[in-house]
C-alpha positions, 0 to 999 in steps of 0.5 A, spaced: 288 771 164 292 765 164 293 761 170 300 757 172 301 752 177 308 753 180 311 747 183 317 747 188 322 742 187 327 739 191 333 738 186 337 732 187 344 735 187 350 736 191 349 743 192 344 743 198 346 747 203 347 744 210 348 746 217 343 750 222 337 754 219 337 761 219 337 766 225 331 769 228 334 776 225 335 772 218 327 770 219 325 777 220 328 779 214 326 774 210 318 775 212 319 782 211 322 781 204 316 776 203 311 781 205 313 786 200 313 780 195 306 779 196 304 786 196 308 787 189 304 781 186 298 781 190 294 781 183 298 775 181 297 771 187 291 766 186 292 761 191 299 761 195 298 754 196 303 751 201 308 746 203 305 739 202 304 733 207 304 726 206 301 723 200 301 716 196 303 715 189 297 711 185 299 707 180 297 701 176 298 694 180 303 692 175 307 698 175 314 696 178 318 701 182 322 703 186 319 710 186 321 716 189 316 719 194 313 725 192 314 729 198 322 728 196 321 731 190 315 736 191 316 741 197 310 746 195 306 749 190 302 756 189 297 758 183 299 765 180 295 768 174 299 772 169 299 775 162 305 770 159 309 764 162 315 769 163 311 774 167 309 768 171 316 766 172 318 773 174 313 772 180 315 765 182 323 768 181 321 774 186 318 770 192 324 770 197 326 763 199 322 759 194 328 759 189 334 757 193 340 752 192 337 745 192 331 747 190 327 750 184 320 752 181 317 749 175 312 754 172 306 750 168 300 753 164 294 751 167 290 750 160 282 750 161 280 748 154 
């Protein structure tokens, strides 16, 4: 079954919400939804990945900048398996908190041959 890399991206736009984070009750609700999503798609979830820490851009010495830091563009990743790209997108779209205002998920097939 094909595998897909899902990359969470921070979208540069004016629709990023501001203010405080979710309340404890909202966090519990989100975790419950996340657990239900994991159970529903357990056969598709190969590597839950996670948030990314510090990194560096490796480039040719003559490359000119400025370059945006990777952590400003990519928030996290996971790997799913699915029969089709559309099914992989359905898995990613269903993840609570993954697709929200100010972010999106790029779903890319991992080609092995």
